[in-house]
SELUM-107228 format. One record per residue (C-alpha): residue in one letter; x, y, z. Coordinates in nm, 4 decimals, padded with zeros to 6 digits. Layout:
% residues N
rest_px_py_pz
a_X_Y_Z
...
END
This chain:
% residues 230
rest_px_py_pz
m_-09.3638_-07.0112_-02.2943
t_-09.0550_-06.7925_-02.2662
i_-08.8208_-06.7503_-01.9712
k_-08.6547_-06.4115_-01.9566
a_-08.3823_-06.2796_-01.7279
e_-08.3530_-05.9028_-01.6855
k_-08.0189_-05.7761_-01.5541
i_-07.9801_-06.0629_-01.3071
s_-07.6624_-06.1297_-01.1135
k_-07.5397_-06.3363_-00.8219
q_-07.2935_-06.1994_-00.5699
y_-07.1254_-06.3860_-00.2850
f_-06.9326_-06.2608_00.0129
r_-06.5703_-06.3699_00.0289
k_-06.3332_-06.2689_00.3043
t_-05.9861_-06.2187_00.1670
g_-05.7401_-05.9731_00.3176
s_-06.0278_-05.7324_00.3531
a_-06.3954_-05.8304_00.3289
n_-06.5373_-05.7966_-00.0222
y_-06.7910_-05.9417_-00.2654
f_-06.7454_-06.1179_-00.5960
y_-06.9779_-06.1945_-00.8855
a_-07.0466_-06.5619_-00.9533
v_-07.2755_-06.4337_-01.2310
s_-07.2207_-06.0795_-01.3557
p_-07.5287_-05.8730_-01.4503
l_-07.6843_-06.0159_-01.7656
s_-08.0053_-06.0360_-01.9650
l_-08.1086_-06.3514_-02.1450
e_-08.4158_-06.4952_-02.3166
i_-08.4866_-06.8677_-02.3550
r_-08.7563_-06.8843_-02.6200
a_-09.0306_-07.1391_-02.6744
g_-08.9602_-07.3741_-02.9632
e_-08.5828_-07.3301_-02.9402
v_-08.2815_-07.5080_-02.7934
t_-08.0383_-07.2691_-02.6248
l_-07.6894_-07.3893_-02.5319
l_-07.4840_-07.2459_-02.2485
m_-07.1226_-07.3575_-02.2794
g_-06.8068_-07.2870_-02.0816
r_-06.5594_-07.4378_-01.8405
s_-06.6480_-07.5751_-01.4987
g_-06.6696_-07.2982_-01.2400
s_-06.7694_-07.0311_-01.4912
g_-07.1139_-06.9742_-01.3347
k_-07.3301_-07.1856_-01.5657
t_-07.5020_-07.3901_-01.2941
t_-07.5569_-07.0799_-01.0801
l_-07.7304_-06.9114_-01.3728
l_-07.9440_-07.2196_-01.4439
n_-08.0535_-07.2360_-01.0795
m_-08.1596_-06.8699_-01.0875
l_-08.3616_-06.9305_-01.4044
a_-08.5193_-07.2376_-01.2425
g_-08.6449_-07.0544_-00.9350
l_-08.4014_-07.2433_-00.7122
l_-08.1630_-06.9584_-00.6298
a_-08.2723_-06.5970_-00.5894
p_-08.0565_-06.3488_-00.7799
t_-07.8810_-06.0716_-00.5946
e_-08.0388_-05.8257_-00.8348
g_-08.2616_-05.8307_-01.1412
r_-08.5736_-06.0266_-01.2320
v_-08.6642_-06.3580_-01.3898
w_-08.9900_-06.3766_-01.5833
i_-09.1829_-06.6900_-01.6736
g_-09.4272_-06.5540_-01.9271
d_-09.5848_-06.2593_-01.7429
t_-09.4924_-06.3841_-01.3943
d_-09.2073_-06.2330_-01.1954
l_-09.0635_-06.5552_-01.0534
y_-08.9099_-06.4165_-00.7365
s_-09.2094_-06.2027_-00.6458
l_-09.3911_-06.5258_-00.5498
d_-09.4032_-06.6718_-00.2012
d_-09.2456_-07.0140_-00.1449
k_-09.5672_-07.2098_-00.1955
a_-09.6616_-07.0326_-00.5196
l_-09.3048_-07.0570_-00.6488
s_-09.2944_-07.4300_-00.5770
r_-09.6266_-07.4789_-00.7563
l_-09.5116_-07.2796_-01.0596
r_-09.1886_-07.4787_-01.0810
s_-09.3783_-07.8063_-01.0683
e_-09.6158_-07.6962_-01.3439
k_-09.3921_-07.4944_-01.5758
i_-09.0254_-07.5885_-01.5272
g_-08.8589_-07.9258_-01.5707
v_-08.5076_-07.9331_-01.4237
i_-08.2490_-08.2019_-01.4935
p_-07.9745_-08.1462_-01.2336
q_-07.6149_-08.2518_-01.2746
s_-07.6219_-08.4241_-00.9375
r_-07.7970_-08.7508_-00.8606
s_-08.1709_-08.7016_-00.8023
a_-08.3153_-09.0504_-00.7550
i_-08.4938_-09.1939_-00.4515
d_-08.3332_-09.5304_-00.3797
t_-08.6439_-09.7005_-00.2407
l_-08.8460_-09.6397_-00.5592
t_-08.8253_-09.8152_-00.8934
v_-08.7273_-09.6306_-01.2100
m_-09.0926_-09.5984_-01.3115
e_-09.1909_-09.4749_-00.9640
n_-08.9092_-09.2181_-00.9672
i_-09.0218_-09.0880_-01.3046
l_-09.3860_-09.0583_-01.1952
l_-09.3053_-08.9103_-00.8521
p_-09.3529_-08.5361_-00.9340
a_-09.7009_-08.6010_-01.0736
k_-09.7923_-08.8085_-00.7702
l_-09.6685_-08.5450_-00.5241
y_-09.8910_-08.2783_-00.6780
g_-10.1973_-08.4989_-00.7203
k_-10.1841_-08.5050_-01.0998
p_-10.2992_-08.7990_-01.3118
l_-10.0054_-09.0372_-01.3432
p_-09.8772_-09.0214_-01.7042
a_-09.7644_-09.3845_-01.7156
e_-09.8039_-09.4163_-02.0924
s_-09.5943_-09.1057_-02.1539
a_-09.3349_-09.2384_-01.9088
r_-09.3103_-09.5656_-02.1009
q_-09.2786_-09.3746_-02.4274
w_-08.9903_-09.1607_-02.3011
m_-08.8176_-09.4551_-02.1357
n_-08.8314_-09.6295_-02.4724
e_-08.7016_-09.3184_-02.6540
l_-08.4121_-09.2931_-02.4089
g_-08.3262_-09.6626_-02.4102
i_-08.4224_-09.7465_-02.0508
a_-08.7627_-09.9152_-02.1002
h_-08.6201_-10.2487_-01.9818
l_-08.5246_-10.0883_-01.6481
q_-08.8687_-09.9701_-01.5345
d_-08.8744_-10.2084_-01.2355
a_-08.5071_-10.1627_-01.1405
r_-08.3909_-09.9642_-00.8397
p_-08.1477_-09.6717_-00.8718
a_-07.8657_-09.8712_-00.7071
e_-07.8806_-10.1097_-01.0036
l_-07.8326_-09.8335_-01.2627
s_-07.5215_-09.6823_-01.4147
g_-07.4598_-09.3078_-01.3995
g_-07.5780_-09.2702_-01.7577
e_-07.8962_-09.4653_-01.6894
l_-07.9701_-09.2499_-01.3855
r_-07.9229_-08.9402_-01.6010
r_-08.1665_-09.0691_-01.8634
m_-08.4185_-09.1514_-01.5892
a_-08.4004_-08.7888_-01.4709
i_-08.4512_-08.6678_-01.8276
a_-08.7569_-08.8903_-01.8733
r_-08.8987_-08.7549_-01.5446
a_-08.8624_-08.3968_-01.6672
m_-09.0043_-08.4772_-02.0111
i_-09.3325_-08.6195_-01.8789
q_-09.4088_-08.3320_-01.6411
g_-09.5778_-08.1323_-01.9152
s_-09.3426_-07.8446_-01.8373
d_-09.3184_-07.5570_-02.0819
i_-08.9514_-07.5047_-01.9948
l_-08.6699_-07.7606_-01.9712
l_-08.3434_-07.6666_-01.7992
a_-08.0741_-07.9347_-01.8127
d_-07.7331_-07.9225_-01.6439
e_-07.4825_-08.1403_-01.8354
p_-07.7507_-08.3897_-01.9450
t_-07.5038_-08.5943_-02.1537
g_-07.2179_-08.5959_-01.9028
d_-07.2307_-08.9700_-01.8294
l_-07.3335_-09.0916_-02.1738
d_-07.1595_-09.2628_-02.4634
d_-07.1906_-09.1292_-02.8186
e_-07.5012_-09.3306_-02.9059
n_-07.6950_-09.2263_-02.5968
t_-07.5722_-08.8678_-02.6285
s_-07.7394_-08.8565_-02.9703
l_-08.0594_-09.0058_-02.8244
v_-08.0735_-08.7426_-02.5507
l_-07.9919_-08.4462_-02.7740
s_-08.2544_-08.5614_-03.0243
a_-08.5067_-08.5837_-02.7410
f_-08.4409_-08.2224_-02.6394
r_-08.4627_-08.1127_-03.0032
a_-08.7991_-08.2897_-03.0314
a_-08.9168_-08.1188_-02.7108
a_-08.8308_-07.7804_-02.8635
h_-09.0136_-07.8710_-03.1839
a_-09.3164_-07.9464_-02.9639
g_-09.3028_-07.5868_-02.8338
k_-09.0933_-07.6135_-02.5182
a_-08.8191_-07.3667_-02.4275
v_-08.5007_-07.5687_-02.3748
l_-08.1744_-07.4638_-02.2092
l_-07.8826_-07.7066_-02.2087
v_-07.5759_-07.6375_-01.9975
t_-07.3154_-07.8529_-02.1664
h_-06.9564_-07.9129_-02.2708
e_-07.0793_-08.1343_-02.5554
k_-06.9618_-07.9956_-02.8917
d_-07.2087_-08.2198_-03.0789
a_-07.4905_-08.0266_-02.9103
l_-07.4130_-07.7362_-03.1445
n_-07.5862_-07.9322_-03.4205
y_-07.9132_-07.9203_-03.2252
a_-07.9041_-07.5559_-03.1099
d_-08.0878_-07.2424_-03.2177
q_-07.8802_-07.0054_-03.0067
v_-07.5515_-07.0533_-02.8237
y_-07.3828_-06.8639_-02.5402
h_-07.0405_-06.9049_-02.3861
m_-06.9835_-06.8271_-02.0194
s_-06.6532_-06.7349_-01.8589
a_-06.5969_-06.5952_-01.5086
g_-06.9667_-06.5203_-01.4717
v_-06.9984_-06.3319_-01.8012
i_-07.1939_-06.4612_-02.1022
q_-07.1369_-06.3817_-02.4674
p_-07.3355_-06.4969_-02.7726
v_-07.1509_-06.7428_-02.9961
d_-07.1384_-06.7379_-03.3749
q_-07.2483_-07.0967_-03.4451
n_-07.0998_-07.1065_-03.7954
k_-06.7607_-07.0047_-03.6578
e_-06.7850_-07.2452_-03.3636
q_-06.8645_-07.5429_-03.5874
s_-06.5968_-07.4656_-03.8472
END
């Protein structure tokens, strides 16, 4: 399944000397295709997370449309939008997203439980093993490092059966070995037919990407991968 943005933007009001508006994300069009890994790179504060949240159905654009397949995402009411997100979009946020009273396994299975789906425990164990956290399935979030919490969130997104994966700095807390594990996992997800968007500073991610964009001051530009890697 493809996610497509058509001329979307995000404006915010800012009162300076005289009241005005500024673009956090300038008008842009973008397509995240099934079977591909797309990278969105750029400095902090350039608008990358804002764009990801609009693509995820978490932040309505000021203008433009976001399509998931044939569905206009922001034409849906809150209930339908929430259902579509749970079924089609797996989001790995940059911020902490664990529930402290649940174990690692329970946190990973929580989205399926909330929506009355069969609990994919076997798939959860498989992804925990792939991501090097299988030994932590009974641990609580307070016992985990930042990198382990990040890999737990990735495993949770991977088992949802989502057609689209949107990850905000998924390797930010990881060492080189675990960075390779995570990037390989996203590459495998794309090979399995998922559309994958990675917001990242990680240069090594270029080796796993099909298309690359750079964002600066709310504006995106395609990147020549051969030039970037040279």
